[in-house]
MARTORGU-91261 format. One record per residue (C-alpha): z, y, x. Coordinates in nm, 3 decimals. Each point is the difference from the previous one (the first is absolute). Example, Ala and Ser with C-alpha at 12.3 -4.5 7.8 and 13.67 -1.06 7.14 Angstrom:
2
> w; v; u
> 0.780; -0.450; 1.230
> -0.066; 0.344; 0.137
// end
This chain:
498
> w; v; u
> -0.004; -0.005; -0.004
> -0.101; 0.348; 0.158
> 0.297; 0.231; 0.097
> 0.088; 0.278; -0.245
> -0.058; 0.353; 0.132
> 0.292; 0.144; 0.159
> 0.106; 0.315; -0.210
> -0.033; 0.301; 0.213
> 0.252; 0.213; -0.184
> 0.243; -0.009; -0.310
> -0.284; 0.087; -0.226
> -0.210; -0.295; 0.091
> 0.330; -0.218; -0.015
> 0.046; 0.096; -0.345
> -0.349; -0.042; -0.102
> 0.010; -0.372; 0.118
> 0.344; -0.055; -0.197
> -0.154; 0.148; -0.321
> -0.346; -0.142; 0.007
> 0.009; -0.352; 0.181
> 0.106; -0.186; -0.317
> -0.302; 0.154; -0.184
> -0.241; -0.095; 0.275
> 0.140; -0.353; 0.021
> -0.013; -0.027; -0.375
> -0.371; 0.097; -0.025
> -0.089; -0.230; 0.321
> 0.169; -0.312; -0.178
> -0.235; 0.065; -0.289
> -0.308; 0.015; 0.234
> 0.079; -0.320; 0.201
> 0.030; -0.366; -0.038
> 0.347; -0.056; 0.163
> 0.314; 0.196; 0.125
> -0.094; -0.016; 0.370
> -0.340; 0.140; -0.066
> 0.156; 0.274; -0.237
> 0.234; 0.111; 0.305
> -0.292; 0.022; 0.241
> -0.219; 0.196; -0.247
> 0.298; 0.234; -0.080
> 0.083; 0.066; 0.367
> -0.369; 0.065; 0.095
> -0.032; 0.221; -0.325
> 0.309; 0.196; 0.064
> -0.103; 0.079; 0.364
> -0.342; 0.122; -0.111
> 0.152; 0.223; -0.267
> 0.247; 0.132; 0.253
> -0.266; 0.117; 0.240
> -0.195; 0.152; -0.315
> 0.319; 0.190; -0.092
> 0.058; 0.126; 0.370
> -0.372; 0.114; 0.016
> 0.012; 0.201; -0.325
> 0.334; 0.158; 0.123
> -0.151; 0.091; 0.326
> -0.316; 0.147; -0.172
> 0.229; 0.224; -0.216
> 0.191; 0.111; 0.306
> -0.306; 0.096; 0.196
> -0.172; 0.172; -0.301
> 0.259; 0.246; -0.132
> -0.023; 0.061; -0.361
> -0.206; -0.302; -0.061
> 0.074; -0.346; -0.117
> -0.196; -0.345; 0.027
> -0.035; -0.123; -0.326
> 0.163; -0.351; -0.029
> 0.195; -0.212; -0.218
> 0.376; -0.007; -0.042
> 0.192; -0.224; 0.245
> 0.022; -0.326; -0.212
> -0.331; 0.017; -0.135
> -0.161; 0.070; 0.337
> 0.177; -0.312; 0.127
> -0.104; -0.217; -0.288
> -0.348; 0.120; 0.052
> 0.037; -0.128; 0.353
> 0.086; -0.332; -0.104
> -0.327; -0.022; -0.209
> -0.192; 0.122; 0.308
> 0.153; -0.237; 0.222
> -0.062; -0.283; -0.244
> -0.365; 0.106; 0.012
> -0.015; -0.012; 0.378
> 0.176; -0.343; -0.029
> -0.302; -0.122; -0.236
> -0.253; 0.134; 0.255
> 0.170; -0.131; 0.322
> 0.024; -0.363; -0.129
> 0.352; 0.003; -0.114
> -0.083; 0.014; -0.360
> 0.128; -0.351; -0.069
> 0.359; 0.145; 0.025
> -0.069; 0.232; -0.273
> 0.015; -0.053; -0.394
> -0.302; -0.159; -0.113
> -0.033; 0.252; -0.309
> 0.039; 0.280; 0.264
> -0.284; -0.137; 0.220
> -0.222; 0.015; -0.319
> 0.092; 0.352; -0.057
> -0.058; 0.114; 0.346
> -0.354; -0.129; -0.014
> -0.087; 0.183; -0.333
> -0.135; 0.322; -0.086
> 0.363; 0.090; -0.127
> 0.138; 0.018; 0.347
> -0.306; 0.200; 0.134
> 0.108; 0.279; -0.210
> 0.300; 0.062; 0.205
> -0.211; 0.020; 0.310
> -0.280; 0.190; -0.143
> -0.077; 0.380; -0.034
> 0.286; 0.188; -0.126
> -0.135; 0.090; -0.332
> -0.059; -0.358; -0.087
> 0.354; -0.106; 0.069
> 0.271; -0.051; -0.273
> 0.104; 0.310; -0.173
> 0.362; -0.051; 0.066
> -0.050; -0.046; 0.367
> -0.189; 0.336; 0.026
> 0.252; 0.194; -0.223
> 0.306; -0.141; 0.200
> -0.182; 0.111; 0.328
> -0.045; 0.366; -0.142
> 0.362; 0.036; -0.094
> 0.279; 0.177; 0.235
> 0.185; -0.282; 0.197
> 0.341; 0.065; -0.167
> -0.169; -0.013; -0.351
> -0.171; -0.311; 0.068
> 0.305; -0.183; 0.145
> 0.207; 0.077; -0.304
> -0.281; -0.102; -0.247
> -0.038; -0.330; 0.180
> 0.370; -0.063; 0.037
> 0.075; 0.061; -0.365
> -0.309; -0.180; -0.157
> -0.081; -0.266; 0.215
> 0.328; -0.088; 0.222
> 0.194; 0.049; -0.325
> 0.289; 0.190; 0.164
> 0.239; 0.183; -0.200
> -0.047; 0.380; 0.011
> 0.316; 0.060; 0.172
> -0.073; -0.240; 0.275
> -0.358; 0.121; 0.046
> 0.140; 0.358; 0.022
> 0.255; -0.111; 0.264
> -0.269; -0.149; 0.187
> -0.214; 0.265; 0.006
> 0.261; 0.284; 0.038
> -0.038; 0.149; -0.354
> 0.246; 0.142; -0.230
> 0.098; -0.300; -0.249
> 0.050; 0.268; -0.287
> -0.354; 0.111; 0.016
> -0.193; -0.307; 0.115
> -0.088; -0.084; -0.362
> -0.178; 0.321; -0.073
> -0.162; -0.032; 0.352
> -0.130; -0.339; -0.080
> -0.144; 0.115; -0.349
> -0.181; 0.287; 0.200
> -0.140; -0.252; 0.262
> -0.142; -0.226; -0.265
> -0.167; 0.318; -0.146
> -0.150; 0.081; 0.362
> -0.106; -0.371; 0.036
> -0.176; 0.022; -0.336
> -0.178; 0.325; 0.097
> -0.115; -0.155; 0.324
> -0.142; -0.302; -0.186
> -0.172; 0.228; -0.249
> -0.156; 0.195; 0.263
> -0.102; -0.301; 0.217
> -0.158; -0.169; -0.322
> -0.196; 0.318; -0.066
> -0.130; 0.012; 0.364
> -0.084; -0.365; 0.012
> -0.390; -0.095; -0.052
> -0.054; -0.141; -0.344
> -0.261; -0.077; -0.256
> -0.088; 0.245; -0.275
> 0.195; -0.206; -0.252
> 0.312; -0.018; 0.200
> -0.014; 0.379; 0.041
> -0.035; 0.047; -0.366
> 0.331; -0.158; -0.051
> 0.215; 0.195; 0.269
> 0.121; 0.266; -0.220
> 0.087; -0.202; -0.283
> 0.170; -0.266; 0.243
> 0.211; 0.287; 0.127
> 0.116; 0.127; -0.342
> 0.065; -0.354; -0.131
> 0.226; -0.092; 0.289
> 0.207; 0.325; -0.006
> 0.155; -0.087; -0.333
> 0.224; -0.306; -0.058
> -0.109; 0.015; -0.384
> -0.361; 0.072; 0.055
> -0.232; -0.275; -0.146
> -0.298; -0.131; 0.212
> -0.330; 0.039; -0.178
> -0.166; -0.316; -0.071
> -0.304; 0.066; 0.240
> 0.230; 0.107; 0.296
> 0.198; -0.326; -0.057
> -0.338; -0.188; 0.029
> -0.094; 0.187; 0.308
> 0.347; -0.060; 0.177
> -0.041; -0.385; -0.072
> -0.339; -0.008; 0.191
> 0.047; 0.282; 0.270
> 0.233; -0.083; 0.295
> 0.020; 0.355; 0.154
> 0.091; 0.170; -0.349
> 0.241; -0.272; -0.078
> 0.166; 0.062; 0.334
> 0.014; 0.357; -0.074
> 0.152; -0.039; -0.325
> 0.280; -0.200; 0.146
> 0.072; 0.273; 0.270
> -0.023; 0.278; -0.249
> 0.214; -0.146; -0.262
> 0.364; 0.079; 0.129
> 0.201; -0.087; -0.337
> -0.068; -0.361; -0.004
> 0.096; -0.288; 0.244
> -0.339; -0.012; 0.182
> 0.085; 0.274; 0.287
> 0.183; -0.239; 0.230
> -0.271; -0.277; -0.051
> -0.288; 0.270; 0.058
> 0.169; 0.121; 0.310
> 0.072; -0.343; 0.167
> -0.334; -0.131; -0.110
> -0.178; 0.302; 0.142
> 0.181; 0.006; 0.336
> 0.025; -0.355; 0.105
> -0.243; -0.192; -0.239
> 0.042; -0.376; -0.004
> 0.338; -0.107; -0.096
> 0.122; 0.330; -0.131
> 0.166; -0.116; -0.327
> 0.163; -0.289; 0.175
> 0.150; 0.238; 0.273
> 0.117; 0.240; -0.280
> 0.188; -0.270; -0.153
> 0.162; -0.107; 0.322
> 0.103; 0.354; 0.074
> 0.164; 0.052; -0.330
> 0.174; -0.333; 0.029
> 0.113; 0.106; 0.359
> 0.149; 0.336; -0.136
> 0.200; -0.179; -0.267
> 0.151; -0.225; 0.262
> 0.071; 0.282; 0.243
> 0.139; 0.240; -0.259
> 0.184; -0.229; -0.234
> -0.255; -0.112; -0.256
> -0.174; 0.344; -0.005
> 0.330; 0.216; -0.049
> -0.016; 0.294; 0.189
> 0.382; 0.055; 0.047
> 0.039; -0.363; 0.134
> 0.091; -0.033; 0.357
> -0.270; -0.161; 0.187
> -0.228; 0.022; 0.316
> -0.037; 0.389; -0.044
> 0.365; 0.048; -0.066
> 0.186; -0.004; 0.319
> 0.368; -0.001; -0.167
> 0.097; -0.058; -0.351
> 0.202; 0.277; -0.173
> 0.354; -0.084; 0.003
> 0.065; 0.178; -0.332
> -0.274; -0.208; -0.146
> 0.179; -0.316; 0.138
> 0.333; 0.070; -0.163
> -0.184; 0.096; -0.327
> -0.161; -0.320; 0.006
> 0.340; -0.199; 0.079
> 0.159; 0.188; -0.286
> -0.283; -0.091; -0.260
> 0.025; -0.356; 0.128
> 0.386; 0.003; -0.075
> -0.053; 0.137; -0.327
> -0.266; -0.253; -0.111
> 0.251; -0.281; 0.123
> 0.264; 0.149; -0.208
> -0.222; 0.037; -0.297
> -0.098; -0.367; 0.034
> 0.362; -0.113; 0.003
> 0.092; 0.209; -0.302
> -0.298; -0.138; -0.176
> 0.100; -0.361; 0.077
> 0.350; 0.078; -0.129
> -0.140; 0.148; -0.290
> -0.183; -0.309; -0.063
> 0.270; -0.247; 0.047
> 0.230; 0.202; -0.254
> -0.268; 0.030; -0.267
> -0.044; -0.391; 0.011
> 0.349; -0.057; -0.061
> 0.078; -0.122; -0.362
> 0.169; 0.252; -0.230
> 0.222; -0.080; -0.308
> -0.021; 0.139; -0.332
> -0.367; 0.063; -0.024
> -0.122; -0.334; -0.091
> -0.260; 0.056; 0.308
> 0.020; -0.251; 0.283
> -0.109; 0.056; 0.355
> -0.376; -0.077; -0.101
> -0.001; 0.251; -0.237
> 0.171; 0.271; 0.221
> -0.267; -0.084; 0.274
> -0.290; 0.022; -0.245
> 0.124; 0.280; -0.200
> 0.154; 0.249; 0.237
> -0.139; -0.060; 0.353
> -0.362; -0.006; -0.134
> 0.005; 0.360; -0.039
> 0.249; 0.119; 0.251
> -0.107; 0.215; 0.287
> 0.078; -0.110; 0.365
> 0.297; 0.212; 0.166
> -0.233; 0.171; 0.235
> -0.209; 0.131; -0.295
> 0.299; 0.103; -0.218
> 0.287; 0.102; 0.211
> 0.190; 0.118; -0.300
> -0.006; -0.321; -0.183
> 0.334; -0.159; -0.095
> 0.057; -0.381; 0.037
> 0.317; -0.038; -0.194
> -0.028; -0.288; -0.238
> -0.020; 0.084; -0.350
> 0.020; -0.213; -0.300
> -0.182; 0.231; -0.233
> -0.363; -0.135; -0.034
> -0.118; 0.347; -0.112
> -0.032; 0.104; 0.358
> -0.311; -0.232; 0.018
> -0.326; 0.189; -0.083
> -0.126; -0.079; -0.335
> -0.341; -0.114; 0.146
> 0.156; -0.249; 0.249
> 0.010; -0.383; -0.089
> 0.330; -0.096; -0.143
> 0.105; -0.349; -0.117
> 0.173; 0.044; -0.334
> 0.364; -0.130; -0.030
> 0.079; -0.303; -0.202
> 0.020; 0.117; -0.370
> 0.359; 0.000; -0.133
> 0.090; -0.187; -0.330
> -0.038; 0.233; -0.300
> 0.293; -0.043; -0.229
> -0.246; 0.041; -0.303
> -0.192; -0.299; 0.087
> 0.083; -0.348; -0.099
> 0.193; -0.209; 0.235
> -0.208; -0.217; 0.231
> -0.329; 0.216; -0.039
> -0.170; 0.019; 0.340
> -0.158; 0.287; 0.179
> -0.319; -0.143; -0.061
> 0.051; 0.006; -0.385
> 0.061; 0.352; 0.008
> -0.308; 0.109; 0.211
> -0.204; 0.215; -0.241
> -0.322; -0.117; 0.135
> -0.123; -0.347; 0.053
> -0.069; -0.130; 0.335
> -0.348; 0.051; 0.129
> -0.075; 0.310; -0.224
> -0.001; 0.219; 0.301
> -0.328; -0.184; 0.125
> -0.156; 0.069; -0.342
> 0.064; 0.382; 0.012
> -0.082; 0.054; 0.354
> -0.270; 0.294; 0.023
> -0.338; -0.141; 0.048
> -0.234; 0.103; 0.268
> -0.225; 0.271; -0.144
> -0.121; 0.165; 0.328
> -0.382; -0.027; 0.020
> -0.144; -0.182; 0.315
> -0.121; 0.237; 0.262
> -0.366; 0.159; -0.084
> -0.081; 0.044; 0.385
> 0.022; -0.185; 0.322
> 0.011; 0.093; 0.363
> -0.136; -0.172; 0.310
> 0.180; 0.116; 0.318
> -0.206; -0.094; 0.298
> 0.128; 0.032; 0.359
> -0.337; 0.076; 0.195
> 0.137; 0.037; 0.340
> 0.336; 0.030; 0.206
> 0.085; 0.110; 0.339
> 0.335; 0.047; 0.174
> 0.170; 0.277; -0.211
> -0.291; 0.059; -0.235
> -0.220; -0.158; -0.261
> -0.291; 0.065; -0.250
> 0.018; -0.102; -0.358
> -0.217; 0.028; -0.317
> 0.099; -0.018; -0.351
> -0.219; -0.072; -0.301
> 0.123; 0.071; -0.341
> -0.181; -0.162; -0.325
> 0.089; 0.132; -0.333
> -0.070; -0.148; -0.353
> 0.023; 0.356; -0.157
> -0.207; 0.297; 0.083
> 0.191; 0.270; 0.202
> -0.061; 0.387; 0.021
> 0.215; 0.001; 0.315
> 0.220; -0.236; 0.174
> 0.300; -0.023; 0.218
> 0.105; -0.326; 0.181
> 0.353; -0.030; 0.121
> 0.157; -0.298; 0.210
> 0.280; -0.076; 0.249
> -0.007; -0.115; 0.368
> 0.239; -0.287; 0.102
> 0.039; 0.085; 0.360
> 0.023; 0.380; 0.001
> -0.396; 0.057; 0.088
> -0.107; 0.366; 0.015
> -0.337; 0.113; -0.102
> -0.173; 0.253; 0.235
> -0.340; 0.040; -0.143
> -0.178; -0.091; -0.339
> -0.339; 0.018; -0.123
> -0.159; 0.009; -0.344
> 0.333; 0.095; -0.126
> 0.299; 0.234; 0.082
> 0.356; -0.116; 0.039
> 0.370; 0.084; 0.001
> 0.249; -0.224; 0.160
> 0.382; 0.016; -0.050
> 0.153; -0.252; 0.192
> -0.141; -0.342; -0.068
> -0.153; 0.102; -0.328
> -0.362; 0.128; 0.015
> -0.205; 0.175; -0.272
> -0.381; 0.034; 0.046
> -0.195; 0.224; -0.224
> -0.380; 0.026; -0.096
> -0.241; 0.202; 0.195
> -0.202; 0.268; -0.174
> -0.297; -0.245; 0.010
> 0.150; -0.339; -0.119
> 0.233; 0.111; -0.274
> -0.183; -0.172; -0.294
> -0.003; -0.385; -0.004
> -0.175; -0.184; -0.287
> 0.158; -0.285; -0.187
> -0.012; -0.324; 0.223
> -0.102; 0.220; 0.278
> 0.166; 0.037; 0.344
> 0.087; 0.279; 0.262
> 0.043; -0.062; 0.379
> 0.195; 0.211; 0.258
> 0.150; -0.065; 0.340
> 0.243; 0.126; 0.260
> 0.119; -0.030; 0.343
> 0.378; -0.040; 0.051
> 0.267; -0.089; 0.262
> 0.255; -0.291; 0.000
> 0.284; -0.128; 0.211
> 0.159; -0.338; -0.020
> -0.200; -0.117; -0.293
> -0.304; 0.068; -0.207
> 0.024; -0.197; -0.317
> -0.244; 0.106; -0.294
> 0.087; 0.248; -0.246
> 0.171; -0.081; -0.349
> 0.112; 0.163; -0.328
> -0.314; 0.158; -0.097
> -0.021; 0.237; -0.290
> -0.333; 0.170; -0.126
> 0.077; 0.319; -0.182
> 0.365; -0.116; -0.053
> -0.077; -0.339; -0.131
> 0.038; -0.341; 0.173
> -0.305; -0.122; 0.203
> -0.027; -0.357; 0.103
> -0.063; -0.083; 0.360
> -0.270; -0.251; 0.056
// end
């Protein structure tokens, strides 16, 4: 394994500690084994360090000018891709991932080495930005670092870093729009430039049908739409795909998981690799909270034991007390003021709670020996004849939820709604099992509150004839699971999933 470069100063030592894990993570994706990954990462890191030194020397010799280059982590990741291409040329391609080798010999890889105006839009825009702005954008969007950590790493004010990030996103969009205008394109693409800019600026703007069809067939305009739309979930994917190309989405997923591990499952205030020392006050508060939870648990167990004890004079045994009282009692932690003194008065049980009636006492007016069964005003089994019959009509619509594609952290789905009755307009609502979030939807608009989503008709597909259907789709994100949606309702009425 080649020796790593010796840092020349504290800045280079900090660069190694901050960026080496990212370089090694991407090198591992690009290779067929851990040994090859370490060698590729070491060679790429050395090449990236030389490029950074050359760019800084250029800026020193030419006062007031700067050499356009990528931020540090994207630059080093690009060096990994470039070094892998050198391995393919020099006969070491057998150590690379087979899919990467196919990509390196395709036209997609040639874009990154071709003329600047033909390179990916995100790559050109990131190069055009000032270095601190580009660093903040990459750390927040791709490396998934909490803003407080990114601010500390870049020497920014944590109280204002959120506003700075919003401004940086706007700058990135402006650079993308300018580069999209300057790039050579055919007349059809040029005719959609202004419309694409207007549609991607608003989170609620509907994409016209003709533009939607054009984006489905034009790679350049589709790439521009992903970079210009800042309000969805596509910006991190557009950044990483435009800068490093192959394996971008897999790298994005790895970095998010790594951030969760380092920072305590993604919590900015959790002590991790970027926290030198945990806050003593926070540790004490955590200990106090733990003690209170333990005390609450003990009191709950005590209350449970007391409530399960038999009580005299009420005619209700332990089983009745458990099913009648504890079923609706709140835990101690949720109801600190609750009293757990036993009471023989069953009036404390809520009216809507299940209770077992006490054994009927003998009525002095009834003949001796008459059983409780004889005094029942209704014969046995009458409740089954008086049960409310089911009068709800079967659903008049059905929904097909199709998962078209899935990748780490994202997926694409299509919904087709078929209705027996004609509709003047429609709204389809559903719920997600696993907390999925929608980032972009076409042929409909949507509102999402938690796991519940409501999709509304577009202006051109509101009317649906009897026995007709309407189809729309979306791109969303997922973590942990991606089960199909459920609990569909069309215009407030149940809709059957098929």
